[in-house]
C-alpha positions in Angstrom: -0.1 0.3 -0.2 3.1 2.5 1.1 4.4 1.5 -2.4 0.8 3.0 -4.5 0.9 5.4 -2.9 4.4 6.3 -3.7 4.3 5.7 -7.5 0.2 7.8 -7.3 2.4 11.1 -5.6 5.2 10.5 -8.1 3.2 10.0 -11.2 0.5 12.6 -10.0 4.3 15.0 -9.7 5.2 14.0 -12.9 1.8 14.5 -15.0 1.8 18.6 -13.4 5.3 19.1 -14.9 4.3 17.8 -18.1 1.1 19.9 -17.8 3.0 23.0 -16.8 6.2 22.2 -19.7 3.4 22.2 -22.4 4.5 19.6 -24.6 4.6 15.6 -24.5 7.4 12.9 -26.9 4.5 12.7 -29.3 3.5 15.3 -32.1 1.1 18.1 -31.9 -2.4 16.0 -32.1 -1.1 12.6 -30.7 -3.5 11.8 -28.2 -0.6 10.8 -25.4 -0.4 15.0 -25.8 -4.5 16.0 -24.3 -4.0 17.5 -21.0 -6.3 15.2 -19.5 -4.9 13.8 -16.3 -5.7 9.9 -16.2 -8.4 8.5 -14.7 -6.8 6.9 -12.4 -4.7 10.2 -11.0 -7.1 12.5 -8.5 -5.5 15.9 -8.4 -5.6 17.4 -4.9 -6.7 21.1 -5.3 -4.7 23.4 -3.5 -5.2 23.9 0.5 -7.4 26.9 1.8 -5.2 29.2 3.6 -6.3 29.9 7.5 -4.7 32.6 9.4 -5.7 31.9 12.9 -4.5 33.3 16.8 -5.9 35.2 19.8 -6.9 39.1 19.8 -6.7 40.9 22.8 -6.0 43.9 24.9 -4.8 41.9 28.4 -9.1 41.0 28.4 -10.2 39.7 25.0 -11.0 41.5 21.7 -14.8 39.9 22.1 -17.5 41.3 20.0 -15.0 42.3 17.1 -14.2 41.0 14.0 -11.1 40.3 12.2 -10.4 41.4 8.5 -7.7 40.6 6.4 -6.8 42.9 3.4 -4.0 41.8 1.0 -1.1 43.9 0.0 -3.5 45.5 -3.0 -5.7 46.5 -0.3 -8.7 44.2 -1.2 -10.5 42.5 1.4 -9.2 38.3 1.5 -10.9 36.9 4.3 -13.5 37.9 7.5 -13.4 36.2 10.4 -16.6 35.0 12.9 -16.9 37.2 15.7 -14.6 37.4 18.4 -16.3 34.6 21.4 -15.0 35.5 25.4 -11.7 34.0 24.6 -10.5 35.8 22.3 -9.6 33.3 19.3 -10.4 34.2 16.1 -10.0 32.2 12.3 -10.0 33.3 8.9 -10.4 31.2 5.8 -8.2 33.8 2.7 -10.1 34.0 -0.4 -7.6 32.0 -3.2 -5.4 34.3 -4.9 -4.8 36.4 -1.7 -1.6 38.1 -2.2 1.0 39.0 1.2 1.2 40.9 3.1 -1.5 40.9 5.0 -2.6 43.4 7.2 -5.1 42.2 10.0 -7.6 44.1 11.4 -9.7 43.1 14.9 -12.2 46.2 14.8 -15.4 46.2 17.4 -17.9 49.1 17.6 -17.1 50.9 21.0 -19.0 53.2 23.9 -20.9 55.4 22.1 -20.9 54.7 18.3 -17.0 54.9 17.5 -14.5 51.8 17.1 -11.6 50.6 18.6 -8.4 48.6 16.3 -6.3 46.3 16.3 -3.9 45.4 13.6 -1.5 43.3 13.1 0.6 41.7 9.7 1.9 38.5 8.1 4.7 39.4 5.5 3.4 35.8 3.9 -0.2 34.4 3.5 0.1 30.8 4.4 -1.1 28.7 6.8 -0.5 29.9 10.9 -1.1 31.9 13.7 -1.0 36.0 13.9 -1.8 37.1 17.2 -3.4 41.0 17.0 -2.9 42.6 20.7 -1.3 46.2 20.9 2.2 45.2 21.1 1.2 43.8 17.3 -0.3 47.3 16.7 2.9 48.8 17.8 4.9 46.8 15.6 2.7 48.2 12.8 2.7 51.0 13.3 6.3 51.5 13.5 5.8 49.7 10.2 3.9 52.3 8.7 5.4 55.5 7.3 2.9 57.6 9.0 3.3 55.7 12.7 -0.3 55.2 12.0 -1.4 51.4 12.3 -4.9 51.8 11.0 -3.2 53.1 7.7 -0.5 50.6 7.0 -2.6 48.7 4.6 -3.5 52.2 2.5 -0.1 52.7 2.4 1.9 49.6 2.1 -1.2 48.9 -1.5 0.5 52.8 -2.4 4.1 51.5 -1.7 4.9 54.1 0.9 5.5 51.3 4.0 7.1 48.5 2.9 6.9 44.8 4.3 8.9 41.7 4.2 10.3 39.0 6.3 13.4 42.0 6.8 11.3 44.9 8.1 9.5 43.2 10.3 12.2 41.3 12.2 13.9 44.5 12.6 10.1 46.4 13.8 9.7 43.4 15.8 13.2 44.1 18.0 12.8 47.8 18.2 9.3 47.2 20.0 11.3 44.7 22.0 13.9 47.3 23.2 11.1 50.2 23.8 8.9 47.3 26.2 12.1 45.9 27.7 12.0 46.0 31.1 8.2 45.0 31.3 9.3 42.1 29.2 11.5 41.0 31.7 9.5 41.3 34.4 6.8 39.6 32.9 8.9 36.8 31.2 8.4 37.4 28.2 11.7 38.3 26.3 11.8 35.6 24.2 7.8 35.2 23.3 6.8 36.2 19.5 4.2 38.8 19.6 3.0 38.2 16.5 2.7 34.1 16.3 3.1 32.5 20.2 0.1 31.0 21.3 -1.1 32.3 24.3 -4.6 32.3 26.2 -6.4 35.8 27.9 -5.8 34.3 31.2 -4.0 36.4 32.6 -0.7 34.8 32.8 3.0 34.7 30.9 2.6 37.5 27.5 -1.6 38.0 28.5 0.1 39.3 32.0 2.0 41.8 29.1 -1.1 42.7 27.2 -2.5 44.1 31.2 0.0 45.5 32.5 0.8 48.8 29.5 -1.7 50.5 27.6 -1.0 51.6 24.0 -2.4 54.9 22.6 -2.3 56.5 19.0 -2.7 60.2 18.2 -1.9 61.1 14.7 -0.7 64.6 15.1 -0.6 65.3 11.5 -0.9 63.2 8.6 2.9 62.3 8.8 3.3 61.5 12.3 1.9 59.7 15.3 2.2 60.3 19.0 1.8 57.2 20.4 1.9 56.6 24.8 2.6 53.4 26.3 1.2 53.4 30.0 2.2 50.8 32.6 0.0 50.2 35.2 2.1 49.5 38.3 0.5 48.2 41.9 0.7 51.7 43.6 3.4 51.8 46.0 3.0 56.2 46.7 -0.6 58.0 45.8 0.9 61.0 45.6 4.0 59.7 42.7 3.6 59.9 38.7 3.7 56.9 37.0 6.8 56.1 34.5 5.5 55.8 31.3 6.8 56.0 27.2 6.7 58.5 24.9 7.6 59.0 21.5 6.7 60.5 17.7 6.6 58.2 15.2 9.3 60.3 14.0 11.6 59.1 16.1 14.4 56.8 15.8 14.5 53.4 18.6 17.9 54.6 19.8 16.2 58.0 20.5 13.5 56.6 22.1 14.9 54.5 24.2 17.8 57.7 25.4 14.6 59.8 25.8 12.6 57.5 28.3 15.5 56.2 30.0 14.5 52.5 28.9 16.8 49.7 30.4 16.4 46.1 31.0 14.6 46.5 34.1 13.6 50.6 34.1 11.7 53.1 32.7 12.8 57.1 33.7 14.3 55.6 36.8 11.6 53.4 38.5 12.2 49.9 38.7 10.2 47.4 37.0 9.8 44.2 38.2 7.4 40.8 38.3 5.3 42.6 41.7 4.9 46.0 40.7 3.4 45.0 37.7 -0.5 44.2 37.1 -0.4 40.1 39.3 -1.5 37.3 37.5 -4.6 36.3 36.3 -6.1 39.9 37.6 -7.8 39.7 33.7 -9.4 36.6 34.6 -10.8 37.6 37.7 -11.9 41.1 36.1 -14.1 39.0 33.8 -15.5 37.2 36.6 -16.9 40.3 38.8 -18.2 41.4 36.2 -20.7 37.9 35.0 -21.0 38.5 38.2 -22.6 42.1 38.1 -24.7 40.9 35.0 -26.4 38.1 36.6 -26.8 40.2 39.2 -29.3 43.5 37.4 -30.1 39.9 35.0 -32.2 38.8 38.1 -36.2 41.0 38.7 -36.5 44.2 40.6 -38.2 42.1 43.4 -35.8 39.6 43.9 -32.9 42.1 43.8 -34.1 44.2 46.7 -36.7 44.4 49.0 -37.5 48.0 48.4 -37.4 51.0 46.0 -38.3 54.2 48.1 -35.2 57.0 47.7 -34.1 56.4 51.0 -33.4 53.0 50.4 -30.3 51.1 51.3 -28.0 49.3 50.9 -29.7 47.3 53.7 -32.4 46.7 51.4 -30.2 44.6 48.8 -31.9 41.3 49.2 -30.2 38.8 46.8 -27.6 36.8 47.7 -26.0 36.8 43.9 -26.1 40.5 44.7 -25.4 40.9 47.8 -22.0 38.3 47.8 -20.3 41.8 44.8 -19.5 43.4 47.4 -17.1 43.3 50.4 -17.9 40.8 53.0 -21.3 39.9 51.1 -22.7 44.1 52.5 -23.3 46.2 50.2 -23.3 48.6 53.0 -19.0 48.5 53.1 -18.9 50.7 49.7 -18.2 53.6 49.7 -16.9 55.9 47.3 -15.6 59.3 47.2 -17.6 59.6 50.4 -21.2 57.8 48.5 -22.0 54.6 49.6 -25.3 51.9 47.6 -28.7 53.8 48.0 -31.8 54.1 46.0 -30.8 57.8 44.7 -26.5 57.5 45.2 -24.3 54.7 44.2 -25.7 51.9 42.2 -28.9 53.6 42.1 -29.5 51.3 39.4 -30.2 47.9 42.0 -33.3 50.2 42.8 -34.8 50.0 39.7 -37.1 48.1 37.0 -35.3 50.2 34.3 -31.9 48.5 34.6 -33.2 45.1 34.8 -31.1 43.9 32.4 -28.2 45.7 32.2 -24.5 43.5 31.3 -21.4 44.4 32.2 -18.6 43.6 30.2 -14.8 44.8 28.0 -13.3 45.1 31.8 -9.7 46.4 31.9 -7.4 46.5 34.5 -5.6 51.0 35.6 -4.4 50.0 38.6 -3.1 49.0 41.9 -3.4 51.0 44.6 -1.0 51.2 48.1 -3.4 49.2 49.7 -3.9 46.8 47.1 -7.3 46.9 45.9 -7.6 47.7 41.8 -8.7 50.1 40.3 -11.0 48.2 37.0 -12.8 50.3 33.8 -15.8 48.4 32.1 -18.5 49.5 30.3 -22.6 49.0 31.2 -24.5 47.8 28.3 -28.7 48.4 29.0 -31.5 46.9 27.1 -32.4 49.4 25.2 -28.5 50.1 23.9 -27.3 52.8 26.0 -24.5 52.4 26.2 -21.8 53.8 29.8 -18.8 53.9 30.3 -17.7 53.8 34.0 -14.6 52.1 36.6 -14.4 51.1 40.0 -12.5 50.2 43.0 -12.4 46.2 43.6 -10.6 44.5 46.3 -10.0 40.4 46.7 -11.6 38.5 49.7 -9.4 35.6 50.6 -10.9 33.5 48.7 -8.8 35.9 45.9 -12.4 36.6 44.2 -13.1 40.2 43.7 -15.6 42.1 45.6 -16.4 45.9 45.3 -15.2 47.8 47.6 -14.8 51.6 46.6 -12.3 53.8 47.4 -13.8 54.5 50.9 -12.4 58.3 50.5 -14.7 61.0 52.7 -14.4 63.4 50.2 -15.6 63.4 46.1 -14.0 64.0 43.6 -12.6 62.9 39.9 -10.3 64.1 37.4 -10.5 63.7 33.8 -8.8 64.6 30.3 -11.2 67.2 28.6 -11.7 68.2 25.1 -14.0 71.7 23.9 -15.1 72.5 20.9 -17.0 75.8 21.2 -18.6 76.1 17.6 -20.4 79.9 17.5 -23.3 79.0 15.6 -24.0 83.1 14.8 -20.6 83.1 13.8 -18.3 80.2 12.8 -15.5 82.6 12.7 -14.8 82.3 16.6 -15.0 79.0 16.5 -11.7 77.0 18.3 -10.4 74.2 20.1 -9.8 73.7 23.7 -8.4 70.9 25.9 -7.1 70.0 29.1 -8.1 68.3 32.1 -12.0 69.0 34.0 -11.6 69.1 37.8 -14.9 67.5 39.3 -16.1 68.2 42.9 -19.9 68.3 43.3 -20.5 71.1 46.1 -20.5 68.9 50.4 -21.0 69.5 53.3 -19.2 67.6 56.7 -20.8 67.6 59.7 -23.0 70.4 58.6 -20.2 72.3 57.3 -20.1 73.1 53.6 -16.3 72.4 52.1 -15.0 76.2 52.0 -12.4 75.6 49.1 -10.8 72.8 47.2 -6.5 73.3 46.6 -5.4 71.6 43.6 -2.0 70.5 42.8 -1.2 69.4 38.7 1.1 66.5 38.2 2.9 69.8 37.1 3.4 70.8 40.9 1.1 73.4 40.0 -1.6 75.1 41.7 -5.5 75.6 41.5 -7.9 76.8 43.4 -11.7 75.8 43.4 -14.4 77.8 45.1 -18.0 77.0 45.5 -20.3 78.1 43.1 -23.8 76.9 42.3 -23.9 73.3 41.1 -20.4 72.4 42.8 -16.6 73.7 43.1 -15.2 75.7 39.9 -12.6 77.7 39.0 -11.8 81.2 39.8 -13.4 83.7 37.4 -10.8 85.4 35.3 -10.1 88.8 33.7 -8.7 89.6 30.6 -5.3 89.0 31.9 -6.3 86.0 32.8 -5.8 86.4 36.2 -8.3 85.7 39.0 -11.3 88.8 39.6 -11.9 89.4 43.3 -15.4 90.6 44.5 -15.1 92.5 47.3 -11.4 90.8 48.3 -12.8 87.5 47.6 -12.1 84.8 44.4 -15.6 85.6 42.7 -17.1 82.1 40.8 -16.4 81.0 37.0 -19.1 78.5 36.4 -16.9 76.4 34.7 -15.0 73.5 35.9 -12.7 72.8 33.3 -8.5 74.0 33.4 -7.7 75.4 29.3 -4.7 74.2 29.0 -4.3 75.4 24.9 -7.1 77.2 22.6 -6.2 77.3 19.1 -9.1 78.9 16.5 -10.2 76.4 14.2 -9.5 78.0 11.3 -5.8 79.8 11.9 -5.5 81.8 9.0 -8.5 84.4 8.9 -8.2 84.3 12.6 -3.9 85.0 12.4 -5.0 88.4 14.0 -7.5 88.0 16.9 -6.8 88.5 19.7 -6.2 85.0 22.0 -10.3 83.3 22.9 -9.5 84.0 26.6 -9.4 87.1 26.4 -12.7 87.1 24.8 -14.5 84.7 27.0 -12.6 86.2 30.2 -15.5 83.7 31.9 -13.7 81.1 31.3 -10.4 79.3 32.8 -6.9 79.3 30.8 -3.8 79.0 31.9 -1.9 82.0 32.2 0.3 81.2 29.2 -0.5 78.7 26.7 1.1 75.4 26.9 2.2 74.0 23.5 1.3 70.7 22.4 4.4 69.1 23.1 4.1 69.6 26.7 0.7 68.5 27.2 1.8 65.2 25.5 4.4 65.3 28.3 1.5 64.6 31.3 1.0 60.3 31.6 -2.1 58.8 30.8 -2.4 57.8 34.5 -1.2 61.4 35.8 -1.5 62.4 39.8 -3.8 64.9 40.8 -3.7 65.4 44.9 -6.9 67.7 46.3 -6.6 69.1 50.0 -9.8 70.1 51.2 -10.4 73.0 53.0 -13.2 72.5 55.6 -13.5 76.7 57.1 -11.8 79.9 55.3 -9.6 80.5 58.1 -8.1 77.3 58.2 -4.0 77.5 56.9 -3.6 73.6 56.8 -6.1 71.4 54.9 -8.6 69.3 56.5 -8.8 66.3 53.6 -5.6 65.0 51.4 -6.9 62.9 48.8 -5.3 61.8 45.2 -6.3 60.9 42.5 -5.7 59.9 38.8 -6.8 60.2 35.5 -7.2 57.5 33.0 -5.7 59.1 30.1 -4.2 62.3 28.9 -5.3 65.0 26.8 -4.8 64.8 23.9 -2.9 67.8 22.0 -5.0 70.0 19.4 -3.7 68.9 16.3 -4.3 65.2 17.8 -7.8 67.1 18.9 -8.8 68.4 15.2 -8.9 64.9 13.3 -11.8 64.0 15.7 -14.9 64.3 14.9 -17.6 65.3 17.0 -21.4 64.7 17.6 -23.0 67.7 16.0 -26.8 69.8 17.0 -29.1 69.6 14.0 -28.8 71.9 11.3 -32.3 71.6 9.9 -33.6 71.8 13.7 -31.5 73.0 16.3 -28.7 75.8 15.2 -32.0 77.5 13.2 -33.9 77.3 16.0 -30.8 79.2 17.7 -29.5 82.3 14.9 -33.3 83.1 14.9 -33.6 83.7 18.4 -30.3 86.1 18.9 -31.2 89.4 19.6 -27.8 91.7 18.3 -27.4 95.2 20.1 -24.3 97.0 20.4 -21.9 96.7 21.1 -21.5 93.6 19.9 -21.2 91.6 22.7 -24.4 92.4 24.7 -26.4 90.0 22.5 -28.2 88.0 23.7 -30.6 85.0 23.6 -33.8 84.6 25.9 -35.5 82.2 26.8 -38.2 84.8 28.5 -41.5 81.7 28.8 -39.8 79.1 27.7 -40.9 76.4 29.5 -38.1 73.8 28.6 -35.7 73.0 26.1 -35.5 70.6 23.4 -32.8 69.6 21.2 -32.3 67.9 18.2 -28.4 65.7 17.2 -26.8 64.7 14.9 -23.7 61.8 15.5 -21.1 61.5 12.3 -19.8 57.8 11.4 -16.9 58.5 14.0 -18.3 60.6 16.5 -18.7 59.8 19.8 -22.5 59.9 20.6 -23.8 62.3 23.3 -24.4 61.2 26.8 -25.5 64.1 28.6 -26.7 67.3 26.7 -26.7 71.0 29.0 -27.6 74.3 28.8 -25.6 77.1 30.0 -26.7 80.6 30.7 -27.1 83.5 33.1 -29.4 85.5 34.7 -28.8 89.3 35.1 -30.3 91.5 38.0 -30.2 95.4 37.2 -32.0 96.5 40.7 -28.3 95.9 41.9 -25.4 98.4 41.1 -23.7 97.0 39.5 -25.5 94.6 37.6 -25.2 91.0 38.9 -24.9 88.1 36.5 -25.7 84.9 38.2 -24.9 81.3 35.7 -26.5 78.1 35.2 -26.1 74.9 34.1 -29.1 72.3 34.0 -29.2 69.4 32.6 -30.6 65.8 31.3 -28.4 62.6 30.9 -29.6 60.9 27.2 -29.6 57.2 25.9 -26.3 56.9 23.5 -28.9 55.7 21.0 -31.0 59.1 21.1 -31.0 62.0 18.9 -33.0 64.1 20.8 -33.0 65.0 24.6 -34.8 67.6 26.7 -33.9 70.7 29.5 -35.7 71.1 32.4 -35.0 74.1 34.4 -33.8 73.5 37.7 -33.0 76.0 40.2 -29.5 74.8 42.0 -28.0 77.1 44.9 -28.7 81.1 45.5 -29.9 80.4 41.2 -33.6 81.8 40.4 -33.6 81.6 36.9 -36.6 79.3 36.8 -40.6 80.7 37.0 -43.5 79.2 37.3 -43.5 77.8 34.1 -40.0 77.2 33.0 -37.4 79.3 32.3 -37.5 83.1 34.4 -38.1 86.4 32.2 -34.7 87.5 32.8 -32.8 84.2 31.4 -31.2 84.2 28.6 -29.2 81.7 26.9 -25.5 81.1 26.4 -25.4 77.7 24.7 -25.9 73.7 24.7 -23.1 71.3 25.4 -23.3 67.7 23.7 -21.3 65.7 26.0 -19.1 62.1 25.7 -16.4 60.2 27.1 -15.3 57.6 25.8 -13.4 54.3 27.1 -10.2 55.6 27.9 -11.9 58.2 30.1 -11.2 61.2 28.4 -14.4 63.7 28.2 -15.3 65.8 25.0 -18.2 68.7 25.2 -19.0 70.6 21.6 -19.9 73.6 23.4 -22.6 75.7 20.2 -22.1 78.7 21.9 -25.2 81.1 21.0 -23.6 84.3 21.8 -21.1 87.1 19.8 -17.6 87.5 20.9 -16.2 91.3 20.6 -13.0 91.3 18.0 
């Protein structure tokens, strides 16, 4: 039998060789010249080429679809939806021409798309992983540094992928990641073709321990940041981070970031400092348990839905065991406990039944060993939100929800704004910086008087009481605080604008800086450069010092907070797409309502006899959908000398699937802008904000300004 098999194999090879040669031993019209194989010879079809591997960013890249493009830019294969283990398989179309660009994409929060990229220099059956590390390799191969442009660049001949270039770029990435590879024991692991599973060990532990961000800063360069997720041993210490431009050589990158085999910027990266082994599986488990809890009927979850219901009213074992000591009353985060009108309020609402929790990420470990995780929630109506929470391990190693146990509330996040002037388009500008969110709080009946914030660059910023929360001081045209009776004047804003730039820079070359035209906002005394903004770490540490009384010389409480992502530079921000108020509906109303006056900056948009503000918006492909809408305005009290201006803001949360919403008038602390039937006669609209937050915690606000600015 073996002998016959060999004979047939040789005969088949001989037959194919004769066919390809196009000749025979006889004449051209001889029957022996036929290309038809003998009846007893079976010619096997070419074997299908399959590419498979794992798509993961630490946790499995579940919900994604993998698309493979060949060197011509044509799509030559598409996978089924990636499951909970991150595994994928794609069968290539016949004729696929190497090299291959492999792209995993999934619709993320509020309609945007997350992507991972990988490459294969050959079109053969085998393993190709798709991870942030392979995306970094793709970035190093890209002529623009943007991994999502690599396919087009290969097709156009501006980026070259072959065995030599791939080997060189893999080696570069190993040099850049050397300390993390050493700490996780993965120095010799092949990130492209090696085998791993999404269990939080080995190479997957490395993926859990880093976050790689790509921010195109033009058509030819991309800013790249590798955030290193460490166990926090000093609450005030800034974490190490690797930051570079795609235009830099690996020698420059390693030198600028002081990378050695065991350190980055002088910080020792030992195995104990990185995410504990197996953490991603534990995060997936706690999110699965949260989903199981919220799948229960409301009457099973709690025994009371009254407004004063607390964690003690949570009755379902599947819900109680989510929390430390199986006790929801043990939870405290920024001074807030579980309750119908506070934390985990969805437990007490039927509308939250069926909420699902997934896409968990490890963010960092706190000094006491507790873990901060990020996650996505999706309600049964399709509404999506991105959140984070603090969990702790119990004696069995299971993660339990606990909160940061802070006494007072506070938060800081990267914040970006596009301020579109609907009645004066030439004044439209971008701003980037950070948003400091501190609500009004009382301690033992004593209101918190002020909060002094220390930035990662050691600058001090004072937050004072406003109508709805702690706000930044009002600045004058010179960007210095305005005093009223010797005290700081509230501005009504919580956003620090570190850099601002007109959308049309050419048309505004001789126009004054936006800070001189919108003095009510808070701008840095001097604009930072894009380069300086890019040096903030993703997980930068901010210190909040709370003062209970005006005459206190030392803070009563000091707490630290971390961002989850750095602010984008203006050049990066210009590439973003934004949700926008509907041209046919809301914008035409804003234009028609404006009452022009002289001088121009005294023009106003009245809200007289407006019972509520109803708006519509559009969300272009690639833009974040709003999660909240806010109306900003002011009232003028002419009975005082000088005339008193009181700012207000009214808002509403909206589903990510909504394209319209209603804002009701709501009087806050010392606000008088609401009347019996809606807005008061002296209420005026400044503008409308469409707010969204991405999965990395970055905030984006498209503010449609209804007013006019003086030249």
